[in-house]
N, CA and C atoms as a LAMMPS dump frame, in Angstrom:
ITEM: TIMESTEP
0
ITEM: NUMBER OF ATOMS
477
ITEM: BOX BOUNDS ff ff ff
-5.0000000000000000e+02 5.0000000000000000e+02
-5.0000000000000000e+02 5.0000000000000000e+02
-5.0000000000000000e+02 5.0000000000000000e+02
ITEM: ATOMS id mol type element x y z
1 1 1 N -68.642 -66.426 -415.99
2 1 2 C -67.184 -66.484 -416.455
3 1 3 C -67.213 -65.902 -417.851
4 2 1 N -66.334 -65.024 -418.113
5 2 2 C -66.251 -64.563 -419.571
6 2 3 C -65.753 -65.629 -420.458
7 3 1 N -66.105 -65.397 -421.79
8 3 2 C -65.91 -66.518 -422.727
9 3 3 C -64.233 -66.661 -422.868
10 4 1 N -63.526 -65.725 -422.835
11 4 2 C -61.97 -65.754 -422.978
12 4 3 C -61.537 -66.502 -421.618
13 5 1 N -61.955 -66.141 -420.447
14 5 2 C -61.515 -66.879 -419.408
15 5 3 C -61.725 -68.371 -419.354
16 6 1 N -63.056 -68.653 -419.718
17 6 2 C -63.302 -69.987 -419.881
18 6 3 C -62.541 -70.853 -420.717
19 7 1 N -62.226 -70.137 -421.918
20 7 2 C -61.242 -70.872 -422.944
21 7 3 C -59.815 -71.003 -422.388
22 8 1 N -59.423 -69.944 -421.671
23 8 2 C -58.138 -70.126 -421.047
24 8 3 C -57.878 -71.182 -420.196
25 9 1 N -59.151 -71.355 -419.26
26 9 2 C -59.003 -72.399 -418.252
27 9 3 C -58.932 -73.779 -418.969
28 10 1 N -59.666 -73.853 -419.966
29 10 2 C -59.833 -75.124 -420.703
30 10 3 C -58.338 -75.499 -421.269
31 11 1 N -57.823 -74.525 -421.831
32 11 2 C -56.334 -74.735 -422.402
33 11 3 C -55.449 -75.218 -421.336
34 12 1 N -55.605 -74.377 -420.179
35 12 2 C -54.586 -74.803 -418.999
36 12 3 C -54.835 -76.195 -418.568
37 13 1 N -56.1 -76.65 -418.52
38 13 2 C -56.557 -78.001 -418.082
39 13 3 C -56.077 -79.012 -419.053
40 14 1 N -56.205 -78.704 -420.312
41 14 2 C -55.55 -79.713 -421.338
42 14 3 C -54.111 -79.719 -421.329
43 15 1 N -53.536 -78.634 -421.226
44 15 2 C -51.995 -78.715 -421.157
45 15 3 C -51.496 -79.401 -419.979
46 16 1 N -52.21 -79.304 -418.787
47 16 2 C -51.763 -79.918 -417.645
48 16 3 C -51.981 -81.471 -417.753
49 17 1 N -52.989 -81.914 -418.296
50 17 2 C -53.262 -83.308 -418.421
51 17 3 C -52.307 -83.953 -419.526
52 18 1 N -51.904 -83.055 -420.555
53 18 2 C -50.98 -83.718 -421.61
54 18 3 C -49.684 -83.801 -421.108
55 19 1 N -49.178 -83.109 -420.061
56 19 2 C -47.993 -83.243 -419.432
57 19 3 C -47.832 -84.351 -418.406
58 20 1 N -48.975 -84.86 -418.027
59 20 2 C -49.009 -85.793 -416.887
60 20 3 C -48.553 -87.276 -417.43
61 21 1 N -47.356 -87.822 -416.883
62 21 2 C -46.972 -89.049 -417.44
63 21 3 C -47.851 -90.243 -417.117
64 22 1 N -47.97 -91.195 -417.975
65 22 2 C -48.827 -92.259 -417.701
66 22 3 C -48.323 -93.054 -416.627
67 23 1 N -49.254 -93.834 -415.917
68 23 2 C -48.836 -94.589 -414.768
69 23 3 C -47.659 -95.493 -415.12
70 24 1 N -46.783 -95.981 -414.228
71 24 2 C -45.71 -96.757 -414.573
72 24 3 C -46.155 -98.125 -414.852
73 25 1 N -47.2 -98.653 -414.494
74 25 2 C -47.593 -100.006 -414.84
75 25 3 C -48.205 -100.033 -416.173
76 26 1 N -48.357 -99.021 -416.861
77 26 2 C -49.361 -98.964 -418.192
78 26 3 C -48.183 -99.255 -419.272
79 27 1 N -48.528 -100.31 -420.032
80 27 2 C -47.481 -100.665 -421.218
81 27 3 C -48.513 -100.509 -422.355
82 28 1 N -48.089 -99.983 -423.488
83 28 2 C -48.768 -99.863 -424.749
84 28 3 C -48.142 -100.772 -425.819
85 29 1 N -49.019 -101.537 -426.532
86 29 2 C -48.375 -102.413 -427.592
87 29 3 C -47.853 -101.444 -428.761
88 30 1 N -46.929 -102.131 -429.432
89 30 2 C -46.335 -101.235 -430.437
90 30 3 C -47.287 -100.936 -431.679
91 31 1 N -48.248 -101.561 -431.725
92 31 2 C -49.245 -101.556 -432.839
93 31 3 C -50.528 -102.131 -432.394
94 32 1 N -51.775 -101.599 -432.695
95 32 2 C -52.995 -102.321 -432.347
96 32 3 C -53.081 -103.629 -433.285
97 33 1 N -53.528 -104.753 -432.579
98 33 2 C -53.615 -105.871 -433.302
99 33 3 C -52.95 -107.074 -432.612
100 34 1 N -52.677 -108.075 -433.362
101 34 2 C -52.063 -109.323 -432.88
102 34 3 C -50.743 -109.507 -433.396
103 35 1 N -49.713 -109.952 -432.765
104 35 2 C -48.495 -110.272 -433.242
105 35 3 C -48.566 -111.642 -433.935
106 36 1 N -47.448 -112.006 -434.571
107 36 2 C -47.321 -113.108 -435.31
108 36 3 C -47.333 -114.527 -434.316
109 37 1 N -47.029 -114.365 -433.048
110 37 2 C -46.904 -115.416 -432.227
111 37 3 C -48.285 -116.139 -432.144
112 38 1 N -49.323 -115.458 -432.427
113 38 2 C -50.61 -116.043 -432.261
114 38 3 C -50.962 -117.317 -433.173
115 39 1 N -51.599 -118.155 -432.697
116 39 2 C -51.921 -119.46 -433.619
117 39 3 C -53.161 -118.931 -434.564
118 40 1 N -53.387 -119.822 -435.539
119 40 2 C -54.478 -119.692 -436.383
120 40 3 C -54.205 -118.794 -437.506
121 41 1 N -55.352 -118.146 -438.069
122 41 2 C -55.229 -117.398 -439.349
123 41 3 C -54.32 -116.041 -439.106
124 42 1 N -54.217 -115.485 -437.826
125 42 2 C -53.381 -114.45 -437.58
126 42 3 C -51.922 -114.917 -437.764
127 43 1 N -51.575 -115.951 -437.298
128 43 2 C -50.282 -116.408 -437.439
129 43 3 C -49.99 -116.618 -438.916
130 44 1 N -50.898 -117.258 -439.737
131 44 2 C -50.717 -117.45 -441.045
132 44 3 C -50.63 -116.186 -441.809
133 45 1 N -51.327 -115.139 -441.586
134 45 2 C -51.225 -113.872 -442.18
135 45 3 C -50.06 -113.168 -441.836
136 46 1 N -49.459 -113.278 -440.528
137 46 2 C -48.194 -112.696 -440.315
138 46 3 C -47.05 -113.459 -441.059
139 47 1 N -47.124 -114.765 -441.197
140 47 2 C -46.054 -115.393 -441.742
141 47 3 C -46.067 -115.12 -443.312
142 48 1 N -47.24 -115.001 -443.956
143 48 2 C -47.204 -114.648 -445.417
144 48 3 C -46.743 -113.102 -445.519
145 49 1 N -47.173 -112.186 -444.686
146 49 2 C -46.62 -110.915 -444.878
147 49 3 C -45.138 -110.875 -444.72
148 50 1 N -44.534 -111.529 -443.664
149 50 2 C -43.113 -111.651 -443.435
150 50 3 C -42.527 -112.254 -444.736
151 51 1 N -42.993 -113.184 -445.378
152 51 2 C -42.544 -113.817 -446.452
153 51 3 C -42.583 -112.95 -447.781
154 52 1 N -43.569 -112.149 -447.82
155 52 2 C -43.305 -111.121 -448.99
156 52 3 C -42.219 -110.2 -448.847
157 53 1 N -42.047 -109.723 -447.43
158 53 2 C -40.869 -108.886 -447.192
159 53 3 C -39.602 -109.402 -447.53
160 54 1 N -39.369 -110.635 -447.008
161 54 2 C -38.082 -111.508 -447.214
162 54 3 C -37.869 -111.748 -448.754
163 55 1 N -38.979 -111.973 -449.441
164 55 2 C -38.766 -112.21 -450.824
165 55 3 C -38.374 -110.95 -451.571
166 56 1 N -38.997 -109.806 -451.082
167 56 2 C -38.696 -108.434 -451.706
168 56 3 C -37.274 -108.061 -451.475
169 57 1 N -36.898 -108.328 -450.151
170 57 2 C -35.325 -107.888 -449.851
171 57 3 C -34.475 -108.711 -450.638
172 58 1 N -34.68 -110.087 -450.792
173 58 2 C -33.903 -111.024 -451.364
174 58 3 C -33.902 -110.523 -452.948
175 59 1 N -34.92 -110.203 -453.604
176 59 2 C -34.921 -109.693 -455.013
177 59 3 C -34.279 -108.558 -455.209
178 60 1 N -34.433 -107.438 -454.334
179 60 2 C -33.799 -106.18 -454.452
180 60 3 C -32.245 -106.531 -454.372
181 61 1 N -31.79 -107.361 -453.508
182 61 2 C -30.359 -107.587 -453.331
183 61 3 C -29.757 -108.259 -454.628
184 62 1 N -30.598 -109.059 -455.257
185 62 2 C -30.108 -109.752 -456.426
186 62 3 C -30.482 -109.015 -457.627
187 63 1 N -30.874 -107.732 -457.685
188 63 2 C -31.29 -106.796 -458.632
189 63 3 C -32.483 -107.714 -459.622
190 64 1 N -33.225 -108.493 -459.066
191 64 2 C -34.316 -109.174 -459.708
192 64 3 C -35.743 -108.395 -459.556
193 65 1 N -36.492 -108.167 -460.54
194 65 2 C -37.72 -107.465 -460.537
195 65 3 C -38.6 -108.17 -459.431
196 66 1 N -39.197 -107.169 -458.559
197 66 2 C -40.022 -107.702 -457.532
198 66 3 C -41.166 -106.747 -457.465
199 67 1 N -41.43 -105.883 -458.327
200 67 2 C -42.489 -105.1 -458.301
201 67 3 C -44.052 -105.669 -458.252
202 68 1 N -43.98 -106.934 -458.405
203 68 2 C -45.448 -107.706 -458.293
204 68 3 C -45.74 -107.617 -456.798
205 69 1 N -44.736 -107.48 -455.939
206 69 2 C -45.054 -107.562 -454.469
207 69 3 C -45.339 -106.399 -453.858
208 70 1 N -45.441 -105.313 -454.713
209 70 2 C -45.73 -103.875 -454.223
210 70 3 C -47.244 -103.64 -454.45
211 71 1 N -47.864 -102.67 -453.674
212 71 2 C -49.008 -102.245 -453.906
213 71 3 C -48.933 -100.953 -454.85
214 72 1 N -49.919 -100.621 -455.616
215 72 2 C -49.764 -99.505 -456.473
216 72 3 C -49.459 -98.138 -455.551
217 73 1 N -48.574 -97.57 -456.123
218 73 2 C -48.115 -96.188 -455.44
219 73 3 C -47.33 -96.473 -454.138
220 74 1 N -46.508 -97.583 -453.99
221 74 2 C -45.785 -97.9 -452.858
222 74 3 C -44.767 -96.807 -452.872
223 75 1 N -44.283 -96.496 -451.722
224 75 2 C -43.188 -95.458 -451.641
225 75 3 C -41.921 -96.167 -450.687
226 76 1 N -40.787 -95.475 -450.834
227 76 2 C -39.615 -96.033 -450.321
228 76 3 C -38.828 -94.803 -449.63
229 77 1 N -38.594 -94.926 -448.313
230 77 2 C -37.551 -93.941 -447.728
231 77 3 C -36.36 -94.65 -447.427
232 78 1 N -35.159 -94.316 -447.974
233 78 2 C -33.891 -94.96 -447.748
234 78 3 C -33.023 -93.987 -446.944
235 79 1 N -32.676 -94.221 -445.755
236 79 2 C -31.883 -93.229 -444.949
237 79 3 C -32.26 -91.878 -445.064
238 80 1 N -33.634 -91.621 -444.889
239 80 2 C -34.146 -90.304 -444.936
240 80 3 C -34.434 -89.648 -446.179
241 81 1 N -34.102 -90.371 -447.427
242 81 2 C -34.328 -89.789 -448.654
243 81 3 C -35.324 -90.69 -449.565
244 82 1 N -36.17 -90.028 -450.402
245 82 2 C -37.1 -90.868 -450.968
246 82 3 C -36.316 -91.662 -452.17
247 83 1 N -36.59 -92.911 -452.266
248 83 2 C -35.936 -93.735 -453.225
249 83 3 C -36.962 -94.16 -454.325
250 84 1 N -36.579 -93.993 -455.641
251 84 2 C -37.398 -94.192 -456.661
252 84 3 C -36.989 -95.347 -457.526
253 85 1 N -35.67 -95.546 -457.654
254 85 2 C -34.97 -96.668 -458.431
255 85 3 C -34.344 -97.667 -457.596
256 86 1 N -34.351 -98.886 -458.111
257 86 2 C -33.811 -100.089 -457.538
258 86 3 C -32.22 -99.859 -457.459
259 87 1 N -31.511 -100.287 -456.458
260 87 2 C -32.098 -100.81 -455.235
261 87 3 C -32.633 -99.783 -454.322
262 88 1 N -33.801 -99.987 -453.844
263 88 2 C -34.711 -99.039 -452.949
264 88 3 C -34.454 -99.197 -451.502
265 89 1 N -33.449 -100.197 -451.128
266 89 2 C -33.253 -100.343 -449.843
267 89 3 C -31.79 -100.12 -449.241
268 90 1 N -31.861 -99.463 -448.001
269 90 2 C -30.526 -99.115 -447.495
270 90 3 C -29.531 -100.182 -447.426
271 91 1 N -28.352 -99.866 -447.635
272 91 2 C -27.317 -100.9 -447.486
273 91 3 C -27 -101.848 -448.593
274 92 1 N -27.727 -101.855 -449.748
275 92 2 C -27.575 -102.709 -450.77
276 92 3 C -26.614 -101.983 -451.78
277 93 1 N -25.255 -102.422 -451.668
278 93 2 C -24.147 -101.674 -452.293
279 93 3 C -23.59 -102.654 -453.433
280 94 1 N -24.18 -102.785 -454.513
281 94 2 C -23.667 -103.58 -455.629
282 94 3 C -24.224 -104.966 -455.453
283 95 1 N -23.524 -105.88 -456.058
284 95 2 C -23.827 -107.219 -456.175
285 95 3 C -23.516 -108.069 -454.968
286 96 1 N -24.471 -108.966 -454.478
287 96 2 C -24.35 -109.517 -453.247
288 96 3 C -25.443 -110.338 -452.8
289 97 1 N -25.555 -110.921 -451.669
290 97 2 C -26.727 -111.705 -451.117
291 97 3 C -27.182 -110.869 -449.914
292 98 1 N -28.408 -111.255 -449.543
293 98 2 C -29.072 -110.754 -448.236
294 98 3 C -29.536 -111.688 -447.481
295 99 1 N -29.439 -111.563 -446.047
296 99 2 C -30.079 -112.481 -445.01
297 99 3 C -30.764 -111.603 -444.169
298 100 1 N -32.051 -111.871 -443.868
299 100 2 C -32.791 -111.358 -443.004
300 100 3 C -32.504 -111.977 -441.609
301 101 1 N -31.919 -111.228 -440.691
302 101 2 C -31.49 -111.78 -439.465
303 101 3 C -32.588 -111.822 -438.382
304 102 1 N -33.592 -110.816 -438.432
305 102 2 C -34.62 -110.946 -437.41
306 102 3 C -35.905 -110.162 -438.145
307 103 1 N -37.12 -110.661 -437.708
308 103 2 C -38.371 -110.062 -438.285
309 103 3 C -39.384 -110.102 -437.184
310 104 1 N -39.942 -109.008 -436.994
311 104 2 C -41.179 -108.969 -436.202
312 104 3 C -42.289 -108.54 -436.832
313 105 1 N -43.437 -109.239 -436.852
314 105 2 C -44.609 -108.953 -437.614
315 105 3 C -45.837 -108.608 -436.703
316 106 1 N -46.544 -107.636 -437.132
317 106 2 C -47.84 -107.168 -436.417
318 106 3 C -48.983 -106.932 -437.518
319 107 1 N -50.157 -107.145 -437.013
320 107 2 C -51.273 -107.144 -437.905
321 107 3 C -52.352 -106.274 -437.281
322 108 1 N -53.078 -105.626 -438.061
323 108 2 C -54.285 -104.836 -437.595
324 108 3 C -55.143 -104.88 -438.827
325 109 1 N -56.182 -105.757 -438.91
326 109 2 C -57.067 -105.749 -439.934
327 109 3 C -56.544 -106.085 -441.235
328 110 1 N -56.605 -105.228 -442.224
329 110 2 C -55.951 -105.328 -443.538
330 110 3 C -54.551 -104.795 -443.687
331 111 1 N -53.959 -104.394 -442.622
332 111 2 C -52.607 -103.826 -442.632
333 111 3 C -51.737 -104.612 -441.734
334 112 1 N -50.537 -104.703 -442.133
335 112 2 C -49.485 -105.428 -441.365
336 112 3 C -48.153 -104.598 -441.424
337 113 1 N -47.335 -104.811 -440.39
338 113 2 C -46.153 -103.967 -440.505
339 113 3 C -45.012 -105.123 -440.143
340 114 1 N -43.973 -105.152 -440.695
341 114 2 C -42.883 -106.166 -440.45
342 114 3 C -41.647 -105.262 -440.246
343 115 1 N -41.022 -105.294 -439.076
344 115 2 C -39.789 -104.785 -438.804
345 115 3 C -38.767 -105.688 -438.997
346 116 1 N -37.631 -105.445 -439.819
347 116 2 C -36.609 -106.35 -439.965
348 116 3 C -35.198 -105.805 -439.744
349 117 1 N -34.442 -106.791 -439.453
350 117 2 C -32.805 -106.497 -439.504
351 117 3 C -32.203 -107.305 -440.664
352 118 1 N -31.672 -106.888 -441.476
353 118 2 C -30.927 -107.554 -442.625
354 118 3 C -29.563 -107.335 -442.853
355 119 1 N -28.812 -108.328 -443.336
356 119 2 C -27.434 -108.147 -443.486
357 119 3 C -27.191 -108.347 -444.953
358 120 1 N -26.484 -107.43 -445.693
359 120 2 C -26.203 -107.536 -446.998
360 120 3 C -24.635 -107.876 -447.122
361 121 1 N -24.384 -109.052 -447.814
362 121 2 C -22.937 -109.554 -447.959
363 121 3 C -22.706 -109.261 -449.377
364 122 1 N -21.722 -108.205 -449.603
365 122 2 C -21.466 -107.655 -451.061
366 122 3 C -20.231 -108.639 -451.391
367 123 1 N -20.056 -108.769 -452.641
368 123 2 C -18.86 -109.324 -453.22
369 123 3 C -17.563 -108.846 -452.911
370 124 1 N -17.613 -107.546 -452.8
371 124 2 C -16.56 -106.737 -452.148
372 124 3 C -16.758 -106.552 -450.609
373 125 1 N -16.106 -107.213 -449.687
374 125 2 C -16.259 -107.179 -448.258
375 125 3 C -16.538 -105.86 -447.759
376 126 1 N -15.804 -104.821 -448.136
377 126 2 C -16.002 -103.527 -447.757
378 126 3 C -17.209 -102.938 -447.754
379 127 1 N -17.953 -103.443 -448.878
380 127 2 C -19.39 -102.807 -449.134
381 127 3 C -20.562 -103.563 -448.512
382 128 1 N -20.198 -104.53 -447.561
383 128 2 C -21.34 -105.226 -446.825
384 128 3 C -21.697 -104.231 -445.852
385 129 1 N -22.995 -104.387 -445.484
386 129 2 C -23.819 -103.487 -444.45
387 129 3 C -24.838 -104.336 -443.719
388 130 1 N -25.21 -103.665 -442.577
389 130 2 C -26.62 -104.352 -441.952
390 130 3 C -27.375 -103.009 -442.036
391 131 1 N -28.752 -103.433 -441.923
392 131 2 C -29.705 -102.445 -442.085
393 131 3 C -30.931 -102.772 -441.329
394 132 1 N -31.824 -101.787 -441.033
395 132 2 C -33.095 -102.02 -440.457
396 132 3 C -34.187 -101.54 -441.268
397 133 1 N -35.253 -102.233 -441.245
398 133 2 C -36.328 -101.742 -442.223
399 133 3 C -37.779 -101.918 -441.465
400 134 1 N -38.572 -100.889 -441.872
401 134 2 C -40.159 -101.049 -441.415
402 134 3 C -40.808 -101.169 -442.768
403 135 1 N -41.666 -102.233 -442.849
404 135 2 C -42.364 -102.586 -444.216
405 135 3 C -43.964 -102.348 -443.75
406 136 1 N -44.631 -101.563 -444.245
407 136 2 C -46.038 -101.439 -444.091
408 136 3 C -46.687 -102.156 -445.278
409 137 1 N -47.574 -103.29 -445.014
410 137 2 C -48.293 -104.067 -446
411 137 3 C -49.855 -103.892 -445.945
412 138 1 N -50.393 -104.059 -447.185
413 138 2 C -51.959 -104.119 -447.236
414 138 3 C -52.234 -105.432 -447.762
415 139 1 N -53.267 -106.043 -447.156
416 139 2 C -53.86 -107.276 -447.541
417 139 3 C -54.737 -107.027 -448.772
418 140 1 N -54.506 -107.567 -449.906
419 140 2 C -55.299 -107.474 -451.161
420 140 3 C -55.831 -108.821 -451.538
421 141 1 N -56.607 -108.831 -452.581
422 141 2 C -57.055 -110.065 -453.175
423 141 3 C -55.814 -111.113 -453.561
424 142 1 N -54.88 -110.308 -454.028
425 142 2 C -53.758 -111.37 -454.608
426 142 3 C -52.879 -111.613 -453.44
427 143 1 N -53.103 -111.196 -452.187
428 143 2 C -52.201 -111.361 -450.953
429 143 3 C -51.678 -110.222 -450.435
430 144 1 N -50.696 -110.229 -449.574
431 144 2 C -49.874 -109.096 -448.914
432 144 3 C -49.164 -108.217 -450.077
433 145 1 N -49.396 -107.146 -450.142
434 145 2 C -48.532 -106.163 -450.913
435 145 3 C -47.964 -105.014 -450.176
436 146 1 N -46.739 -104.719 -450.354
437 146 2 C -46.007 -103.669 -449.753
438 146 3 C -46.55 -102.246 -450.122
439 147 1 N -46.816 -101.586 -449.163
440 147 2 C -47.286 -100.104 -449.42
441 147 3 C -46.188 -99.071 -449.289
442 148 1 N -45.452 -99.312 -447.918
443 148 2 C -44.533 -98.304 -447.574
444 148 3 C -43.275 -98.944 -447.007
445 149 1 N -42.051 -98.332 -447.218
446 149 2 C -40.897 -99.113 -446.747
447 149 3 C -39.887 -97.902 -446.279
448 150 1 N -39.444 -98.072 -445.05
449 150 2 C -38.424 -97.129 -444.739
450 150 3 C -37.348 -97.906 -444.133
451 151 1 N -36.144 -97.7 -444.651
452 151 2 C -34.822 -98.405 -444.209
453 151 3 C -33.652 -97.525 -443.959
454 152 1 N -32.782 -98.035 -443.05
455 152 2 C -31.661 -97.227 -442.728
456 152 3 C -30.524 -98.255 -442.444
457 153 1 N -29.315 -97.754 -442.714
458 153 2 C -28.069 -98.672 -442.406
459 153 3 C -27.768 -98.464 -440.828
460 154 1 N -27.244 -99.703 -440.274
461 154 2 C -27.141 -99.449 -438.81
462 154 3 C -25.621 -99.9 -438.324
463 155 1 N -25.09 -100.676 -439.246
464 155 2 C -23.707 -101.316 -438.994
465 155 3 C -22.599 -100.226 -438.292
466 156 1 N -22.563 -99.076 -438.999
467 156 2 C -21.503 -98.138 -438.611
468 156 3 C -21.735 -97.642 -437.326
469 157 1 N -23.014 -97.563 -436.742
470 157 2 C -23.365 -97.091 -435.466
471 157 3 C -23.412 -98.078 -434.303
472 158 1 N -23.318 -99.368 -434.751
473 158 2 C -23.507 -100.488 -433.714
474 158 3 C -21.981 -100.956 -433.408
475 159 1 N -20.952 -100.501 -433.929
476 159 2 C -19.697 -101.233 -433.747
477 159 3 C -19.036 -100.769 -432.486
């Protein structure tokens, strides 16, 4: 078989296998590792990571410095745009308070990610919003530090 024919056959075989759907019974975890539900040190690590995220969201809403909770070089994406100044989270419109409504935490080694839904209650009710966020954290000597954040407002799409 010529070299180009052999390469073409390999490309066709790879393409066919890539298009084959996985078996219906196969389920994939959202992230390698253990969830916060586990007992022992994994559960404690998940709780600590979630507490860092909650503290950061609360501080951002109160316009209180929270950069000590960030890893060096942490980045923020707010509704598709890089955010560099506070507030760096979607839905924080002026003065108000925030409530984390839901949080799921997943761990893999020294990395964790926390997916949250939070509600911002503004002093002016028309400025209140709900948002979702994904926080990627890294475990350092000083504890869990936020490495990356991506948030988007959701209230207007869920009505």
